[in-house]
N, C-alpha and C positions, 0 to 999 in steps of 0.2 A: 504494500500499499504506499502511496506517495506520502512524503513528509510535508505537512502544511506550513511549517515554520522552519525552513532550513536556517542553520546558523553558519554554515560553512559554504559561502557562495562559490568557492573554488570547484565545487562539485556540480554547479550549474553550468550546462553547456548549451550549444544550439540544438541538441537532441533531447534536452530535458522536457518532460511533459509539463504542461502548464501548471499542474498542481504543485510542482516543486519550485516554481518561481517564487521570489519573495514578494510580499504584497507591496503595492505602491506606497511611497513615503516611509518605508522601513528600511533602515540601513543595518545590515548585520555583520559587515566587515569593514574596518577602516582602511583607507589608502588603497583601494582596489582599482581605481581608475587607470593606474599604470599597467594593469594586466590586460586591459581591453584596448585594442588598436581601433580607435573610432575614426581615424582619418580616411578609411577606405571609401567612404561615400563622397569624398571631395570631388568637385568637377573642375575646380581651378586650384593651382598651387602657387604659393608665394615663392619667389626666387630672389635671393639677396645678391647684389653686386657689391662685393666687399671693397672694390675700388671706390665706389661712391659712398659707402658706409662711413660715418664719422664717429661710430660708437657712442652716439648720444644716448642710446638705450631708451628712447621714447616709445619704441615698438613693443618692447617686452611687457611692460605693464598694460598696454592696450590689448594684448592677446587674451581673449576670453578663455582659451584652453590651455594657457601656460605652455605653448608650443615653441617658445623662443628661449632657449636656454642661455643663461649668463653665467660665466665662470671667470673668477678673478677680475671682475669689472669689465669684461668684454663679452659681447653677444656671440654665440656660436650659430651654426647653420640650424635650420628649422627642424623640429621634431615632427617629421611627417607621419609618424604613427598615430599622432593625436591631433594634428592640424586639420581643421575642417574646411580651410580654404575660403573664409569669410571675407578676407581682404582688408580688414580693419588695420592690420599692421602696415599695409601699403598706403593707406590714407593717413596714418599716423606719422609716417616717415617724411620729414621736411626736406630730405636730400634726394628723394626719388630713387633710393637704393634698392627698393622692394618693388618688384613687378609681379603681376599675376599672370600666370600662363596656363 
């Protein structure tokens, strides 16, 4: 019989029956978003031109998916596993270093 209140979401897969899914608005495991590659439905992707990038970092906090990693005060390339392709980062960049393709 299906478990109606799973507490280990790592056991939920695309083949799990609906009875095993967690009810809406219930979070059973912290920090699980890194395990789900949600960028697959993207229709456009941002591309950075590091020649134009001034490392102002205005794009990073504008990203709603935290898909612009910053390390040691410098932005890195996009995390395409989680980027949805919304284009907010391209709009936030005052140097036109990010284009949507």
